[in-house]
C-alpha positions as CSV (number, residue, x, y, z in Angstrom):
1,M,-8.3,-35.7,64.8
2,G,-10.8,-33.5,67.5
3,V,-9.2,-31.8,70.1
4,V,-11.4,-31.4,72.7
5,R,-11.0,-29.1,75.7
6,D,-14.6,-29.1,77.7
7,E,-15.2,-29.9,81.5
8,Y,-17.5,-32.7,80.5
9,P,-15.8,-36.0,81.1
10,N,-18.3,-37.9,79.1
11,Y,-18.8,-35.6,76.4
12,K,-16.7,-37.4,73.6
13,P,-17.9,-36.2,70.1
14,H,-16.5,-38.5,67.2
15,Q,-18.5,-37.1,64.1
16,Y,-19.8,-34.4,62.3
17,T,-22.5,-34.5,60.3
18,Y,-23.8,-31.6,57.5
19,K,-27.1,-31.7,55.6
20,F,-28.2,-29.7,52.8
21,Y,-31.2,-30.5,50.3
22,E,-30.4,-34.4,49.5
23,T,-27.0,-34.1,50.5
24,K,-25.3,-35.3,53.7
25,I,-21.5,-35.2,54.5
26,N,-20.4,-37.5,57.6
27,Y,-17.2,-37.0,59.0
28,T,-15.8,-39.5,61.7
29,Y,-12.5,-38.8,63.8
30,K,-10.3,-39.8,66.1
31,T,-11.4,-37.5,69.4
32,Y,-8.6,-36.6,72.3
33,K,-10.2,-35.4,75.3
34,L,-7.6,-33.1,77.3
35,L,-9.4,-34.8,80.7
36,D,-8.9,-38.1,79.7
37,Q,-4.9,-37.2,79.7
38,Q,-2.5,-38.2,82.9
39,E,-1.0,-34.8,84.4
40,K,1.9,-36.9,85.5
41,E,2.5,-38.3,82.2
42,L,2.4,-35.0,80.5
43,A,4.6,-33.4,82.9
44,A,7.1,-36.2,82.3
45,S,7.0,-36.2,78.8
46,D,9.6,-34.4,76.4
47,N,7.2,-33.6,74.1
48,P,6.4,-29.9,74.0
49,F,2.7,-30.9,72.8
50,A,2.4,-32.4,76.3
51,M,3.0,-28.8,77.7
52,A,0.2,-27.5,75.8
53,I,-2.2,-29.9,76.7
54,L,-1.3,-29.8,80.3
55,A,-1.9,-25.9,80.1
56,G,-5.1,-26.7,78.3
57,I,-6.3,-29.0,81.5
58,Y,-5.1,-26.1,83.8
59,V,-7.2,-23.7,82.3
60,I,-10.4,-26.5,82.6
61,R,-9.7,-27.0,86.0
62,S,-9.0,-23.2,87.2
63,K,-12.2,-22.3,85.3
64,R,-12.2,-18.5,86.6
65,D,-10.4,-18.8,89.9
66,N,-7.3,-16.2,89.1
67,A,-5.4,-17.7,92.3
68,K,-5.8,-21.2,91.0
69,K,-4.5,-20.1,87.2
70,F,-1.8,-18.1,88.5
71,L,-0.4,-21.4,90.8
72,F,-1.0,-23.8,87.0
73,K,0.9,-21.1,85.2
74,L,3.9,-20.5,87.6
75,N,3.9,-24.7,88.0
76,L,4.1,-24.7,84.1
77,V,6.6,-22.5,83.9
78,R,9.0,-24.2,86.6
79,L,8.3,-27.4,85.0
80,L,9.7,-25.7,81.6
81,L,12.6,-24.5,82.9
82,S,13.3,-28.0,84.1
83,K,13.0,-29.3,80.7
84,K,16.5,-29.5,78.9
85,W,15.8,-27.7,76.1
86,E,17.3,-25.5,74.1
87,K,16.6,-21.7,75.2
88,E,14.6,-21.0,72.0
89,K,12.7,-23.7,72.4
90,I,11.8,-23.0,76.1
91,D,11.3,-19.5,75.1
92,M,8.7,-20.5,71.8
93,I,7.3,-23.0,74.3
94,F,6.4,-20.2,77.2
95,R,5.1,-17.4,74.8
96,F,2.6,-20.0,73.6
97,L,1.5,-21.4,77.1
98,D,1.4,-17.6,77.9
99,G,-1.4,-17.0,75.7
100,I,-3.2,-20.2,76.9
101,I,-3.1,-19.3,80.7
102,R,-3.7,-15.7,80.7
103,L,-3.6,-13.5,84.4
104,N,-4.5,-10.0,85.1
105,E,-2.0,-7.4,85.3
106,D,-1.0,-8.2,89.3
107,E,-0.8,-11.9,88.7
108,A,1.4,-11.6,85.5
109,L,3.3,-8.8,87.2
110,Q,3.9,-11.4,90.3
111,L,4.3,-14.3,88.2
112,K,7.7,-11.9,86.8
113,K,8.7,-11.8,89.9
114,E,8.6,-15.4,91.0
115,V,10.2,-16.4,87.5
116,D,13.0,-13.8,88.0
117,E,13.9,-15.5,91.8
118,I,13.7,-19.0,89.7
119,M,16.0,-18.3,87.7
120,K,18.4,-16.2,89.9
121,K,18.4,-19.3,92.2
122,K,19.4,-21.6,89.2
123,G,22.2,-19.1,88.3
124,D,21.3,-18.4,84.9
125,E,18.7,-15.2,84.5
126,E,18.7,-15.9,80.8
127,M,17.0,-19.3,80.6
128,G,15.2,-18.8,77.8
129,L,12.3,-16.9,78.9
130,T,12.1,-13.6,77.1
131,W,9.0,-11.3,78.3
132,D,8.2,-9.9,75.1
133,K,5.0,-10.8,73.3
134,T,3.5,-12.3,76.3
135,N,1.1,-11.4,78.7
136,L,3.1,-9.7,80.7
137,A,4.3,-7.2,77.8
138,E,0.9,-6.4,77.3
139,V,0.5,-5.5,80.8
140,Y,3.8,-3.2,81.0
141,W,2.5,-1.8,77.3
142,K,-1.0,-0.4,78.8
143,K,1.1,1.3,81.5
144,G,3.3,2.7,79.6
145,N,0.9,3.9,76.8
146,E,-1.6,5.2,80.2
147,Q,1.5,7.2,81.6
148,G,2.6,8.6,77.8
149,L,-1.2,9.8,77.4
150,T,-1.5,11.3,81.2
151,E,2.0,13.0,80.8
152,G,0.9,14.3,77.3
153,Q,-2.3,15.5,78.5
154,R,-0.3,17.4,81.3
155,K,2.1,19.1,78.8
156,K,-1.1,20.6,76.7
157,A,-2.4,21.9,79.7
158,L,0.2,23.6,80.8
159,E,0.8,24.5,77.0
160,M,-2.5,26.0,77.1
161,A,-2.7,27.5,80.4
162,L,1.1,29.6,79.2
163,N,-1.2,30.4,76.1
164,L,-4.1,31.9,78.3
165,L,-1.4,33.9,80.7
166,K,0.3,35.5,77.5
167,E,-3.3,36.9,76.1
168,G,-4.0,38.1,79.7
169,V,-6.7,35.5,81.0
170,D,-7.4,35.4,84.9
171,A,-5.6,33.0,86.6
172,Q,-8.6,31.4,88.2
173,V,-10.0,30.7,84.7
174,I,-7.3,29.0,83.4
175,V,-7.3,26.5,86.6
176,R,-11.1,25.9,85.7
177,A,-10.3,25.5,82.2
178,S,-6.6,23.6,81.9
179,G,-7.5,21.3,85.6
180,L,-4.1,22.6,86.7
181,D,-3.7,23.7,90.5
182,K,-3.6,27.3,91.1
183,E,0.1,27.1,92.6
184,E,0.9,25.6,89.0
185,V,-0.9,28.6,87.2
186,E,0.8,31.2,89.5
187,R,4.5,29.4,88.8
188,L,4.1,29.7,85.2
189,A,3.0,33.2,85.0
190,V,5.7,34.2,87.6
191,Q,7.8,32.6,84.8
192,L,6.3,34.5,81.9
193,N,6.8,37.5,83.8
194,N,10.1,36.9,84.3
195,K,10.9,36.9,80.7
């Protein structure tokens, strides 16, 4: 079966042909076109695959419109949370859907906020959704990594400034070389002299 997820309603390939010299292979297959599926039927279905098809349809409809993508993804999460499935199943489907509809950093954070609010209203803050291995986890990892790099660079600059002060290098030279401000270098010099 070929699953077709393009945005052209009339494009429905049903075969693949490969020719090489005097050899020809022809595969004929059934086509499952996402845009031929009915949104209401998919939403009502208890088949987890229906959620994936719905996500694919939403990707096609949203194109590159981030606001639409956000609303479609929020709609999918609400629908997922309304299902009477086990928490583990909800979590697996949630992470799968997260990979289909990717949000930018701000929207991922907004989605987390909205979903947390939904779960709080339902009185179950652990409805089966885990955010690790999701788009949002990548956002937090990136921010944490950037913050760690920044802190590491600052620590290295302070260490370099302290070493240069011990060698008697002028404070103005240290400011230019380390990127630290003059007050920080002067504080380090005072600390060094008090030892």
